[in-house]
C-alpha positions, -999 to 999 in steps of 0.1 A, spaced: -137 91 151 -126 70 125 -115 35 118 -97 25 89 -82 -9 77 -65 -19 44 -75 -56 40 -70 -83 11 -96 -107 4 -78 -133 25 -80 -112 57 -116 -93 50 -136 -117 69 -111 -113 101 -116 -76 94 -154 -75 96 -151 -100 126 -127 -71 141 -152 -43 134 -186 -62 148 -164 -73 179 -155 -37 189 -182 -15 205 -177 22 189 -193 51 172 -167 53 145 -170 58 108 -155 28 93 -137 28 60 -116 0 43 -92 2 14 -66 -22 -1 -68 -49 -27 -103 -61 -15 -119 -28 -15 -107 -22 -50 -119 -51 -66 -150 -59 -46 -162 -27 -30 -196 -41 -33 -188 -68 -11 -172 -43 16 -204 -20 16 -230 -49 20 -215 -56 52 -236 -36 79 -202 -29 99 -185 -8 69 -193 28 58 -170 36 33 -146 16 8 -119 34 -12 -110 21 -45 -72 24 -58 -46 45 -40 -59 65 -10 -25 82 0 -41 116 -4 -76 110 -7 -77 95 27 -64 126 38 -90 145 20 -115 123 36 -103 130 71 -100 168 64 -136 168 52 -148 152 85 -126 176 106 -141 207 86 -178 193 89 -179 189 51 -195 161 30 -169 133 25 -188 116 -1 -174 141 -27 -136 126 -21 -123 109 -53 -120 69 -53 -146 68 -25 -178 43 -27 -206 43 -5 -245 34 -4 -267 66 -5 -301 67 15 -317 44 -9 -292 16 -3 -278 22 -40 -239 21 -41 -222 51 -54 -187 52 -68 -167 81 -72 -143 88 -100 -110 72 -90 -82 95 -81 -51 100 -98 -21 74 -92 6 88 -69 39 98 -78 60 77 -54 89 102 -54 63 128 -37 55 104 -9 72 109 24 94 87 44 70 58 61 63 68 99 73 40 118 71 58 151 32 53 151 38 14 155 47 -5 188 84 -11 186 79 -49 189 66 -52 154 99 -38 140 118 -69 151 122 -93 122 139 -127 121 162 -131 90 188 -161 83 189 -172 118 193 -134 136 169 -109 147 171 -75 131 152 -44 132 132 -35 101 99 -38 81 80 -34 49 91 -11 23 79 -4 -12 101 13 -40 74 4 -67 36 -1 -73 18 -24 -100 31 -48 -125 28 -46 -163 24 -81 -167 -8 -96 -175 -8 -131 -155 -44 -144 -151 -36 -158 -119 -26 -123 -105 -48 -94 -92 -27 -67 -108 -44 -69 -142 -78 -63 -125 -67 -35 -104 -50 -17 -134 -83 -18 -154 -105 -4 -122 -80 23 -117 -70 38 -150 -59 13 -171 -24 -6 -177 -6 23 -191 11 39 -159 1 12 -134 36 1 -129 57 26 -113 90 30 -97 108 56 -73 139 69 -81 169 52 -63 177 84 -48 141 88 -32 144 50 -18 177 53 -5 168 87 14 138 68 31 161 38 40 186 59 57 162 82 73 143 47 88 179 33 97 187 64 117 154 68 135 149 35 142 180 13 139 164 -4 109 193 -27 91 165 -53 74 138 -43 50 115 -68 32 104 -49 -2 67 -55 -9 71 -46 -46 53 -68 -66 85 -77 -89 117 -59 -77 138 -68 -103 119 -56 -130 133 -18 -132 164 -11 -158 199 -24 -147 212 11 -139 183 16 -112 193 -15 -95 228 -9 -95 226 24 -78 202 4 -52 228 -21 -48 257 7 -39 234 24 -17 225 -9 2 261 -17 6 270 18 19 239 19 44 249 -18 53 213 -31 51 201 -65 45 167 -74 24 143 -96 11 122 -94 -21 98 -109 -47 108 -111 -83 93 -128 -111 115 -156 -126 119 -142 -161 134 -109 -146 161 -130 -130 193 -127 -147 229 -130 -136 237 -93 -140 206 -83 -119 216 -108 -93 
């Protein structure tokens, strides 16, 4: 069995407490922001076996496939682990994902109670969705520049789904789970060009959905709003 958890630095200690509290004989693997920027910290915890650096959409599947076929999972790209001598080994980071190749998120894996969200005094069904990854800015207080350098450099770090892909996924989530509210987890939702945003706006209205997002102040213009 495998226990896999994505965590940020602010939730890492809580994640370790969970690992240590539950009795299991599973392989424990962590991913996410903290795993990428502080894999040494992750692997120095006696409750963690492996850590992924960067995006693991495909490599996590490769890891599971290797275990199922009883192959060596330590060859999987982006994986960090300790060898028998206790030395931390870091594999080459995998290529960044083309966001248009990702399938629609499978919300059916979660308890339906997690899909109820308060918004503007009402309760809606919905959850998080990301139509972009990364950010091209170099803000000193942000983790993005560090993540970019650790996963292949700044070039190509910021990527955006085609509006058609995003709208097709939102339509599927609405039809399957009754979702009418979405929180976009993009680092800066208004960064794409105006034509991209206009296509999204038109699609949102046709779907009859509400949404929330995060933006950088220097991307806010009257036309984009």
